[in-house]
Structures are given as structure tokens and as C-alpha cells.
N, C-alpha and C positions, 0 to 999 in steps of 0.2 A: 504493501499499500504505501502511497505515498500523498503527501500532506501539502497543500500550501497556506501560507500564514500572510493574510494582510494587515499592515502593519501601521495605522497611525504615526507621520511622525510628528503632529503637534501633539505637547503635553508630552516630550521625548523621555522626561523625568520618570514617567508614568510607564507608556507604553514601551519603552525597552527592558521593564519586569514584567510587564506582561506577555512579554515575546518569552523570555527565559521563562517562566512557568509556562509556556504551550509545550514549546522543547523541551521543560523537561517531565512533564506526561506523555507525550508521544517518544520520547526516549525509555522513560520509563517501562512504556508500552511496548517496549522491542522493535520499533521504527529507528532505521538506520539514519544516522544525522544526514545522510546525502539523500535520503529521500525525503526530506523539509525544505522547503524554499522560501522564503522571508522575500516578499513583493512590497516596498514602501509605497503610501502614497502620501498625499500634503496633510488631510485631517479626516474628520471623521464624515464629514457629507461624500468622501469618494470611497469609501470602505464597499460598498455596495457595489458602483459600476464597477469598479477591480472584480470584487470578488465574482460578477457575473459574466465575465469577460473571461478568467482562468478557468473559472468553472465549467463553460462552454467548451474548451482546448478538447476536451475530455479525457487528460490527461493524471486527472489528482482523482484520490479517490475521496478527500471531504478538504475544505477552505475554513480556514480559523481567520476571524476579521476580530484584532483586537483594536482598539484606542479608548480616548478619554476625552469627555466632555467635561467642563466646569462651569456650574451656574455664575453667571454675569449679571451684569443689572439692566440687562434688555431682555427682550425676548427669542433673542438669536440662538440661543441654548436650546429654549422649547421647539423650535421651527430643523433645530440640525437633529434634534433629537431624536423627532418623529420621522424625519426623511429618513435616517439613518436604519433605523428599527424597520421601518417599512419595507425599506430598501434595501435590506438585507434578507430579510422573508423573500418578498417578492423573487429576489438571483435565487432563493436553494429551491421555490416552485415551480417557474421556469425553465430553468437548467437541471432540476432530478437531481443534484448533486446536494451532500450533507453539507451544507456552511451553518457554523456555529457563531452563536453571538456573544461577543468577548466584550463589549461596549458599556465602558463606566460613563453612568450622568451622576454626576456627584455634586455637592453643595459645595467643598472644598479641596484643595490639594490636598489637607489631610484626610479627608477621605478616601480619596483615591489611592494614596500611599498605603493606606489600609488595608486597600482589596487588592494590592498590588505586591505582597509581600512573599515570602520564601514560602512551599509547599503546598499541599491542595488547594488551599483555603484562595489562594493568588487564580483571581479571575480568567487570567489568561490560561491557566492550567486545567480549570472547569470547561472553558469552552473547547482546548485540545479533547480534553474526554470526550465533553457533547459529540463533537466529530468523529472521531473515533469512532465509538457508541454507533453511530447512525450509521458510517460506513461499514462496519461489522452488519448492521441489520439490512441495509439495501443489499450488500452481498449474499448472505443468505435468500433475502427475496429476488434475484437474479438470474 
């Protein structure tokens, strides 16, 4: 199995940790490092676009999207969170490839960092575990 990680560069102080968590989950599951490739995107809005394009190639067992939105003083957060979550689900439905949701939507940087710590509580780890589980399910169904 091969997995693509789509990682938002925005708030890299958090997303780098989410990516590390995702890689650790896949490594723990026996997926070789050479079968996990990272694709960087500018921000959360671009996660779904890239995930759909990557999944549509047919080269991946699953796609793991990780990013971080931190609420600010304007409604921008709400628009991007809504568009990104809806877009990721549409990409998974459209491509029939498991695409997991590892996008943090937090009020503060501290909340984001708390969700990007080490171990299985890391939300990148959780997203990769979900993608792996779904890829195995899809494999049984085909």
C-alpha cells in the first residue's frame, strides 16, 4: 500500500508535527517510508484540491490531509473550515479513494499544539490510522 500526505504549509509549527504523527502511524503499521510521499500545499483551502488530484491518479491506497486553522478576529476561519471539510469529503466521494481529515480547527495556537503532540493522540497519527483502516476496508470490498 502507498499513502500520500497532503500537508498545509500554513502554521508549519503545527503541521510539521501532524505530518510526523501521520508518518509514525504508517510506519507502526508496517508501511515502508518509501511508500509514503508528502505533497505540500499553501494552506487548508488547498488540501481538498490536491487530495482530489492525487487520489485521481490511482497510484495511492489512501490520502491523509493535515492542516491547521486557528480562529482569528474575522469570519475567514469559518469560511475556510467549512470549505476545507466539505471539499475533503467531496474528494473522497468523487475519487473513491480513502481521504482522511486531519485538519485542526482550534481557537488558539496552544490548542493546536496540544493536538499535535507525540503518540497516538496526535491528530495526524489519527488521520493516518483512519486512512489505513479505510484502505484495508476498500481492499476487502474490491
